[in-house]
C-alpha positions as CSV (number, residue, x, y, z in Angstrom):
1,M,57.3,119.5,144.8
2,L,56.4,118.5,140.8
3,Q,59.4,121.0,139.8
4,D,61.7,119.0,142.0
5,I,60.1,116.0,140.4
6,S,60.3,117.3,137.1
7,S,64.2,118.4,137.2
8,G,65.1,114.8,138.8
9,T,63.2,113.2,136.4
10,E,65.5,115.3,133.5
11,E,68.6,114.6,135.2
12,A,67.8,110.5,135.4
13,T,66.8,110.8,131.8
14,T,70.1,112.6,130.8
15,K,72.4,110.3,133.0
16,K,70.4,107.3,131.2
17,K,71.3,108.6,127.8
18,L,74.7,109.2,128.9
19,A,75.2,105.4,130.4
20,E,73.8,103.7,127.3
21,A,76.0,105.7,125.1
22,K,78.9,104.6,127.4
23,G,77.7,101.1,127.4
24,A,77.3,101.0,123.4
25,E,81.1,102.9,123.5
26,M,82.0,99.9,125.7
27,G,80.3,96.9,123.6
28,E,82.5,98.5,120.5
29,Q,85.7,98.5,122.4
30,S,84.9,94.7,123.5
31,K,84.6,93.6,120.0
32,V,88.2,95.1,119.2
33,I,89.7,94.0,122.3
34,A,88.1,90.2,121.3
35,V,89.6,90.7,117.8
36,E,93.0,91.7,119.0
37,K,93.2,89.1,121.7
38,K,92.6,86.5,119.1
39,D,95.1,87.7,116.8
40,A,97.8,87.6,119.7
41,E,96.8,84.0,120.7
42,D,97.2,83.0,117.0
43,A,100.4,84.8,117.0
44,L,101.5,82.9,120.2
45,A,100.2,79.6,119.4
46,E,102.4,80.0,116.1
47,A,105.6,81.1,118.1
48,L,105.5,78.4,120.7
49,P,106.9,75.5,118.7
50,A,109.7,77.4,117.7
51,L,110.4,78.5,121.2
52,E,110.1,75.0,122.2
53,A,112.5,74.0,119.3
54,A,114.9,76.4,120.3
55,R,115.0,75.4,123.6
56,L,115.3,71.6,122.9
57,A,118.4,72.6,120.7
58,L,120.1,74.9,123.4
59,D,119.5,71.8,125.8
60,D,121.9,69.3,123.2
61,L,124.6,71.9,123.3
62,D,127.7,71.1,125.1
63,K,130.7,73.1,125.5
64,S,132.6,71.7,122.9
65,D,130.0,72.8,120.4
66,V,129.9,76.6,121.6
67,T,133.5,76.9,121.6
68,E,133.4,75.4,118.0
69,I,130.7,78.5,117.0
70,R,133.2,81.0,118.8
71,F,136.1,79.6,116.8
72,V,134.1,79.7,113.4
73,I,133.0,83.2,114.2
74,Q,136.3,84.1,115.1
75,A,137.9,82.5,111.9
76,A,134.7,84.7,110.0
77,N,136.2,87.7,111.3
78,H,139.9,87.6,110.7
79,Q,139.1,86.9,106.9
80,L,137.0,89.8,106.6
81,I,139.8,91.7,108.4
82,A,142.5,90.6,106.2
83,E,139.9,91.5,103.1
84,E,139.8,94.9,103.7
85,R,143.1,95.3,104.3
86,V,143.8,93.2,101.0
87,E,141.2,95.6,99.2
88,K,142.4,99.0,100.6
89,N,146.1,97.9,99.9
90,W,145.0,97.2,96.2
91,F,142.9,100.4,95.9
92,E,145.9,102.5,97.1
93,R,148.3,100.9,94.8
94,R,146.1,101.7,91.7
């Protein structure tokens, strides 16, 4: 019977040590998580005003603004194509 008690005590002591080690490991992980959480919250707080400003800018756009932007993009693309063709012809003639 004493042997059973001694064996049980040893087993309990071993489990207690494992639990303490896990607790210390979890404490360290909690510190890392707290730092990462603060960094993420800071980044979010920094990004939210820009997101809100972008949302408000989109609300101010109307259809004619979008059409004008598309026209400018198409004109720029056509200009790039023309420049590439002129450059290609120039190199071919040299």
